[in-house]
C-alpha positions in Angstrom: 56.9 24.0 10.1 55.2 26.9 8.2 56.6 29.6 6.5 55.2 32.1 9.5 56.6 29.7 12.3 59.9 29.7 10.7 60.2 33.6 10.5 58.6 33.8 14.1 61.5 31.2 15.6 64.0 33.4 13.8 62.9 36.7 15.2 63.1 34.8 18.8 66.6 33.8 17.8 67.4 37.3 17.4 65.7 38.5 20.6 67.8 35.8 22.2 70.9 36.9 20.6 70.7 40.2 21.7 69.9 39.3 25.6 66.2 40.0 25.2 67.1 43.3 25.6 66.9 46.9 23.1 69.4 49.5 22.8 69.3 52.2 25.2 67.5 55.3 24.5 70.0 58.6 23.9 67.7 60.1 26.6 67.8 57.7 29.1 70.3 58.0 32.3 73.3 55.7 31.7 72.9 53.4 34.9 69.1 53.5 35.4 67.7 50.6 37.2 64.1 51.5 36.4 62.5 49.4 33.5 62.0 51.8 30.8 60.5 49.2 28.1 56.6 50.8 28.5 58.1 54.2 27.0 60.9 52.8 24.2 61.1 53.8 20.7 61.5 51.9 17.6 65.1 50.6 17.9 67.5 49.1 15.3 66.9 45.6 16.9 63.1 46.1 16.9 63.6 47.5 13.0 65.1 44.0 12.6 62.8 41.8 14.0 59.4 43.8 12.1 61.8 43.2 9.0 61.8 39.7 9.6 58.0 39.4 9.9 57.0 41.6 7.2 54.5 40.6 4.8 52.9 38.0 7.3 51.2 40.1 9.8 51.3 37.3 12.6 51.3 39.5 15.5 49.2 42.6 16.0 51.2 45.9 15.5 50.0 47.2 18.9 52.5 44.2 20.5 55.8 46.2 18.8 54.5 49.9 19.2 53.3 52.3 22.1 52.6 55.0 19.8 50.6 54.9 16.6 51.1 53.6 13.5 50.6 54.9 10.0 48.6 51.4 9.1 44.9 51.9 8.3 42.3 50.4 10.3 41.6 48.4 7.6 44.8 46.5 7.4 44.6 46.3 11.1 41.4 44.5 10.7 43.0 42.2 8.1 45.7 41.3 10.3 43.5 40.4 12.9 41.3 37.9 10.6 44.9 36.3 9.4 46.0 36.3 13.1 42.7 34.3 14.1 41.3 32.3 11.1 39.0 30.3 13.5 36.7 33.5 13.6 35.7 33.0 10.2 32.5 31.2 9.7 32.6 27.7 8.9 32.2 26.9 5.2 30.8 23.4 5.9 27.0 22.9 8.3 29.1 19.9 9.7 31.9 21.8 11.5 29.6 24.5 12.3 27.9 21.7 14.4 31.1 20.5 15.7 32.3 24.2 16.9 28.8 24.4 18.9 28.1 20.9 20.3 26.8 21.9 23.7 25.4 18.8 25.6 27.6 17.4 28.1 29.5 14.1 27.4 28.1 11.2 28.4 29.8 7.7 28.9 27.8 4.6 29.1 27.4 1.2 27.4 24.2 1.8 26.1 25.9 4.8 24.2 28.7 2.8 23.1 26.4 -0.2 21.8 24.8 2.8 19.3 28.3 4.2 18.4 29.3 0.6 17.2 26.2 0.5 15.2 26.6 3.6 13.4 30.5 2.8 12.5 29.4 -0.7 11.3 27.2 1.3 8.8 29.1 4.0 7.3 26.7 3.8 4.3 23.9 4.2 6.5 25.4 7.5 7.6 26.3 8.7 4.0 22.7 8.2 2.9 21.0 10.3 6.0 23.7 13.1 5.3 22.8 13.1 1.6 18.6 13.4 2.3 19.8 15.9 5.3 21.6 18.4 2.8 18.2 20.4 1.6 17.3 20.9 5.6 20.3 21.1 7.5 21.2 24.8 7.7 17.5 25.8 8.2 17.7 23.3 11.0 21.2 24.4 12.7 20.2 27.9 12.5 17.0 27.6 13.8 18.2 25.7 16.7 20.6 28.5 17.3 18.1 31.3 17.3 15.7 29.4 19.8 18.6 28.9 21.9 18.3 24.9 21.4 21.5 22.7 21.8 22.9 22.5 18.5 23.3 18.6 19.1 19.6 18.5 18.8 19.8 19.2 15.2 20.6 16.0 14.5 17.7 14.4 16.2 15.7 14.0 12.8 18.2 11.3 12.1 17.2 9.5 15.2 13.4 10.1 14.2 13.1 9.4 10.7 16.6 9.5 9.0 15.7 12.6 7.3 12.8 10.6 5.1 10.2 13.7 4.6 7.7 11.2 3.9 8.0 8.9 7.2 5.0 7.9 8.6 5.3 5.4 11.7 3.5 2.6 12.9 2.3 5.1 15.6 1.2 7.8 13.6 3.9 9.9 13.8 5.0 11.6 10.7 7.9 14.1 9.0 10.8 14.3 10.2 10.6 15.0 13.6 7.6 12.4 13.8 4.8 14.5 15.2 2.0 12.3 15.9 -1.5 14.4 15.0 -2.6 15.5 18.3 0.5 17.1 19.5 1.1 18.3 16.3 -2.3 20.2 16.4 -1.2 21.2 19.9 1.9 23.2 18.4 -0.1 24.7 15.4 0.3 22.4 12.7 -2.5 22.2 10.5 -3.7 18.6 9.0 -6.1 18.3 6.5 -6.9 16.8 3.1 -4.6 19.1 1.0 -2.1 19.7 3.8 -0.3 18.1 6.5 2.1 20.5 8.7 3.8 17.6 10.0 6.0 17.4 7.1 6.3 21.0 6.8 10.1 21.0 7.4 9.9 24.9 8.2 6.8 24.8 10.4 7.6 21.7 12.0 11.5 22.1 13.0 10.1 25.3 14.9 7.3 23.4 16.8 9.7 20.6 17.6 12.0 23.2 19.1 8.9 24.4 21.0 8.0 21.4 22.6 11.6 20.2 23.3 12.3 23.9 25.1 8.8 23.2 26.8 9.6 19.8 28.0 13.1 20.7 29.3 11.4 23.7 31.3 9.2 20.8 32.6 12.3 18.7 33.5 14.1 21.6 35.4 16.9 22.0 32.6 17.8 18.5 32.0 17.9 18.0 27.9 18.4 14.1 28.2 15.0 14.2 30.5 13.4 16.3 28.1 14.7 14.1 24.7 13.5 11.0 26.7 9.8 13.0 27.1 9.8 14.0 23.4 10.1 10.3 22.6 8.0 8.3 25.1 5.6 11.5 26.1 6.0 13.4 29.1 3.9 11.0 31.6 6.1 7.9 31.4 9.4 10.3 32.3 7.4 11.5 35.2 6.2 7.9 36.3 9.6 6.7 36.0 11.1 9.6 38.0 8.6 8.8 40.7 9.1 5.4 41.2 13.1 5.7 41.4 12.2 8.6 44.1 9.9 6.2 46.3 13.0 3.3 45.7 15.5 6.0 46.7 17.5 5.5 43.2 18.9 8.2 41.3 16.5 10.1 39.0 18.7 10.8 35.9 17.9 9.4 32.1 20.5 6.3 32.4 18.9 5.3 35.8 15.2 5.2 34.9 13.1 2.5 33.8 11.8 3.7 30.6 10.3 2.0 27.6 12.9 0.1 25.3 12.8 2.3 22.2 13.3 5.3 24.8 16.6 3.9 26.5 18.0 3.6 23.1 16.8 6.9 21.6 18.9 9.1 23.7 21.9 7.2 23.4 21.4 7.5 19.4 21.8 11.1 19.4 24.5 11.1 21.8 26.2 8.5 19.7 25.9 10.6 16.4 27.0 13.7 18.2 30.5 11.7 18.9 30.1 10.7 14.8 29.8 13.7 13.5 32.3 15.5 16.2 35.1 12.9 14.4 33.9 11.0 11.7 37.1 10.1 10.4 37.9 8.4 13.8 35.1 6.1 12.9 35.6 6.2 9.3 32.4 7.6 8.7 32.3 9.8 5.7 29.7 12.9 5.5 28.3 14.6 2.5 29.4 17.9 2.6 26.7 20.5 3.4 27.6 24.1 2.6 26.9 26.6 5.6 24.2 28.7 3.7 20.7 28.5 3.3 19.4 26.0 0.7 15.8 27.5 0.5 13.8 30.3 0.6 10.2 30.9 2.1 8.6 32.4 -0.6 4.7 33.9 0.1 1.9 32.9 -2.5 -1.2 34.5 -0.7 -3.2 32.0 -2.2 -3.7 28.7 -3.6 -1.7 27.4 -6.3 -1.0 24.4 -8.6 2.2 22.6 -7.6 2.9 21.9 -11.6 2.8 25.8 -11.9 5.2 26.4 -9.6 7.5 23.9 -10.8 7.0 25.6 -14.4 7.7 29.4 -13.1 10.4 28.4 -10.7 12.2 26.2 -13.6 12.3 23.0 -11.3 11.3 19.3 -11.7 7.7 18.6 -10.0 9.7 16.2 -8.1 11.9 18.8 -6.1 8.8 20.8 -5.4 7.4 18.4 -3.6 11.0 17.0 -1.7 11.2 20.9 -0.2 7.2 21.1 0.4 6.4 17.5 1.3 3.9 18.8 3.9 1.5 19.4 0.6 -0.8 16.0 0.0 -2.3 16.7 -3.4 -1.8 18.5 -6.4 -1.9 21.9 -5.2 -1.2 23.9 -2.0 -4.0 24.5 0.6 -7.0 26.7 0.0 -6.8 27.3 4.0 -3.2 28.3 3.9 -0.5 28.5 5.1 0.0 30.5 1.6 3.6 29.6 1.2 6.5 27.4 -0.7 9.9 26.8 -0.3 12.2 27.0 -3.2 16.2 26.9 -3.3 17.4 30.3 -3.5 18.6 29.8 -6.8 15.1 29.5 -7.9 13.3 32.0 -5.4 13.8 35.2 -7.4 12.5 34.1 -11.1 9.6 32.3 -9.3 8.4 35.7 -7.3 9.1 37.6 -10.4 6.4 35.4 -12.5 4.1 34.8 -9.7 3.7 38.5 -9.6 2.6 38.9 -13.1 0.2 35.7 -13.1 -3.5 36.6 -12.6 -5.0 34.6 -9.4 -7.4 32.9 -11.4 -4.5 31.3 -13.4 -3.3 30.0 -10.6 -5.6 27.1 -10.4 -7.1 25.3 -13.8 -11.0 25.3 -13.3 -13.6 23.3 -15.3 -17.4 23.5 -15.3 -19.2 20.2 -14.2 -22.9 19.8 -14.6 -24.6 18.3 -11.9 -26.4 15.2 -13.2 -29.4 13.4 -11.3 -28.3 11.2 -8.6 -24.7 13.0 -8.1 -23.6 14.2 -4.7 -20.9 16.8 -3.8 -18.6 13.6 -2.6 -18.3 11.9 -5.7 -18.0 14.7 -7.9 -15.2 15.9 -5.1 -13.8 12.2 -5.8 -14.1 12.3 -9.6 -12.0 15.7 -10.0 -9.5 14.8 -7.1 -10.3 17.5 -4.9 -11.8 18.5 -1.5 -15.3 18.9 -0.9 -15.2 21.6 1.0 -12.8 23.4 -2.1 -15.9 23.0 -4.3 -18.4 24.1 -1.4 -16.1 27.5 -1.2 -15.7 28.2 -4.7 -19.4 27.8 -5.2 -20.2 29.2 -2.2 -22.5 26.7 -1.2 -23.8 26.4 2.8 -24.7 23.0 2.4 -24.2 19.8 0.5 -27.5 19.7 -1.4 -27.0 19.9 -5.1 -29.7 20.5 -8.0 -29.6 18.7 -11.0 -29.1 20.8 -14.2 -27.1 23.3 -12.2 -23.4 24.0 -13.1 -20.5 23.9 -10.3 -17.0 25.5 -10.6 -14.6 22.8 -9.7 -10.5 23.4 -9.1 -8.6 20.6 -11.1 -5.0 19.8 -11.9 -3.2 21.0 -14.8 -1.3 18.0 -15.5 -2.2 14.4 -15.2 -2.3 12.8 -11.9 0.5 10.6 -12.6 2.9 13.6 -13.2 2.5 14.3 -9.2 4.6 11.7 -8.0 4.8 12.7 -4.4 1.0 13.2 -3.7 -0.7 11.3 -1.4 -2.6 9.4 -3.9 0.2 8.4 -5.9 2.9 7.2 -2.9 -0.3 4.9 -1.6 -0.5 3.9 -5.4 3.4 2.9 -5.3 3.4 1.4 -1.8 0.1 -0.8 -2.4 2.2 -2.0 -5.6 5.3 -3.5 -4.3 5.2 -7.2 -4.7 5.2 -9.1 -1.6 4.7 -12.9 -0.4 1.2 -14.3 -0.5 -1.8 -13.6 -3.0 -2.7 -9.8 -3.7 -6.5 -9.1 -2.9 -8.2 -5.9 -3.6 -10.3 -5.2 -0.7 -13.2 -2.7 -0.3 -13.7 -1.7 3.2 -17.1 -2.3 4.8 -18.8 -0.9 7.7 -17.2 -3.0 10.8 -14.1 -3.6 9.2 -11.0 -3.4 10.9 -7.0 -3.8 10.9 -7.5 -6.1 13.2 -10.3 -8.0 11.6 -9.0 -8.3 8.4 -5.6 -9.4 9.5 -7.4 -12.1 11.2 -9.4 -13.2 8.3 -6.1 -13.1 5.9 -3.4 -14.4 8.5 -1.3 -11.5 8.4 0.3 -8.9 10.8 -1.8 -6.0 11.7 1.4 -3.6 11.1 2.1 -5.3 8.0 -1.4 -4.6 6.5 -1.3 -1.0 7.6 2.1 -0.6 6.4 0.8 -2.0 2.7 -1.3 0.7 2.5 0.8 3.3 4.2 -1.5 3.8 7.3 -1.2 3.0 10.9 -2.7 0.4 12.8 -4.6 3.0 14.6 -5.7 4.5 12.0 -9.4 4.6 11.1 -10.8 2.6 7.8 -13.6 4.4 6.4 -16.3 2.3 4.2 -15.4 2.3 0.8 -11.7 2.6 1.2 -9.6 0.6 -1.1 -7.4 -1.8 0.7 -4.3 -3.8 -0.8 -3.8 -7.3 1.3 -1.5 -9.9 0.7 -3.2 -12.9 1.8 -1.8 -16.1 3.2 -5.3 -18.1 3.7 -6.1 -20.9 2.6 -2.6 -21.8 0.6 0.8 -22.2 1.5 3.5 -20.0 0.0 6.4 -22.7 0.4 8.5 -22.4 -2.8 9.7 -26.0 -1.7 6.1 -27.2 -2.8 5.8 -28.0 -6.6 2.2 -26.6 -5.9 2.9 -23.4 -4.1 0.8 -20.3 -5.0 2.2 -18.7 -8.3 2.8 -15.1 -7.4 3.7 -13.4 -10.8 5.9 -10.6 -11.2 3.2 -8.6 -13.0 1.2 -6.3 -10.6 -2.7 -6.3 -10.2 -3.4 -9.4 -12.1 -4.5 -11.6 -9.3 -8.3 -11.4 -7.7 -10.0 -13.4 -5.5 -13.3 -14.7 -6.9 -16.2 -16.5 -5.1 -17.9 -19.0 -7.9 -21.3 -20.7 -6.9 -21.1 -24.4 -8.0 -23.8 -25.3 -10.7 -25.5 -28.2 -11.5 -22.7 -30.8 -13.1 -19.7 -29.1 -11.4 -17.0 -31.1 -10.2 -13.7 -30.0 -8.3 -11.7 -31.2 -11.7 -14.1 -29.1 -13.6 -14.3 -25.7 -11.8 -10.4 -26.3 -11.5 -10.0 -26.7 -15.5 -12.3 -23.8 -15.8 -10.4 -21.5 -14.0 -6.8 -22.7 -14.9 -5.9 -24.0 -11.4 -5.4 -27.4 -9.7 -7.5 -29.3 -7.6 -4.9 -29.5 -4.8 -5.2 -25.7 -4.8 -8.7 -25.5 -5.0 -8.8 -27.9 -1.6 -6.4 -25.4 -0.1 -8.3 -22.7 -0.5 -11.7 -24.3 0.6 -10.5 -26.6 3.4 -14.6 -27.6 4.4 -14.7 -29.6 1.2 -12.1 -31.9 1.7 -14.3 -34.3 3.8 -16.8 -34.1 1.5 -17.8 -36.4 -1.2 -19.7 -34.3 -3.6 -20.7 -30.5 -4.5 -23.9 -29.1 -4.1 -25.4 -26.4 -6.5 -25.2 -22.7 -5.0 -22.3 -23.9 -3.0 -19.9 -21.2 -2.7 -16.2 -21.6 -3.7 -13.0 -19.3 -3.2 -10.5 -19.1 -6.3 -7.3 -17.2 -6.5 -6.8 -16.3 -10.6 -4.6 -14.6 -12.5 -7.1 -12.7 -14.6 -4.3 -12.6 -17.7 -4.8 -16.4 -18.0 -8.4 -16.7 -18.0 -10.8 -16.7 -21.0 -14.3 -15.8 -21.7 
């Protein structure tokens, strides 16, 4: 029992001991039966109670007095805050969510199944809550401002596990997983420099706008709106019409929807329960302070992200993590012209930005056009866009004249420093060791993920993932792909002649060798330091032939570090 509760109990005991009555006022009639409590003054009994409670201010003073007190208004306000501490703003975002959850409680075996999964994987929840830390306050506050149930602020956990660079096999990107077309519908620009689907600030607003539209479309049903967010409104409308024809209920739980969608909504509802009572499920959420983490700072023009990092006194990686929408080494010349920065560093950045001339926000070089060069090859050389070169040099057409010079915007640091740019993320993904023979393939006209997957006996989705793409993405001639080929060889480690897959990167190459006069399988194998057995695996058509013919083509996979000239 707390100190204040003990004092209240003593006060109540005193009231009981005195018969719950106060001494009569001297002006009152001796035998008056009317209730005169409303007109009483402070008596000796009342003062005893007040003395008992003095210093704890549990009850507002008007409960004891009918006449004005001498206490100041400020003191009364402090008393009220002490009486009702729940009126104070929570100091933790998760508690703020718990206080404002509004979606009706649901009970369903599918929900229970998801709940069990999250409860069995507490480390997953811990990692996700850590990744959510920079973004969560903004997402929750924006939900409240746009009158979205705060429960839906947990949706990025389902969509992307709060991975800002998430990219799905369905071409969805960012923490809210917008596909290209839907992103454009809701104002999220997508170009060489910038992808608004990964812009935490803009995509959160767009996601809530889409969900509000879907909720209206489904007559206020948030569960159907969420299902449509995942699988598209057409699928949900189709399922509703079918159930109506069959005389079945048309709520979410009774609709026949894609398997992913049938699990999607229960995942969100399960997360709500986890966050509402993490101790019950043995889950530990990383504490997130209930205050803004970042500030949106207007830049008004393109700026090198390394310059931003220097002026904000931040690691460049931290700038990218708050601004994952920027694909390259700088913000987009076409806008939006803003940057998200930790509040602690925003002021110093704004001061330095105001003092920095616009011409110094980007480094520039002069390039003298050589014969045969095109605007495309020059853009590739300097890792910038064709549109940027044309805009800066006021070119209307792609025609260039040898001997003339161009002003080119370039990065202020080595490109390797921009670890989270699209190019560097792609290199990192392509260099992850996998099973098979690593091949560098230059896309030719007519190549598709399907044709390449058939040729190399790999899964289409895997092939796309190795190259940070989706199966439906378009391949462009000249584009470089990494393929971990499974053709012509078994990679079983039980076989003593299994293909050697080195731990070092970028050393295995596929080559085509033309047979010369006097060549034999043994001679070719010895020349390239492979076995005859491997040669036959890579060239099955040779197994039934006794002799090699000059000019015949033989395919080999060789470790270039073991070859001599």
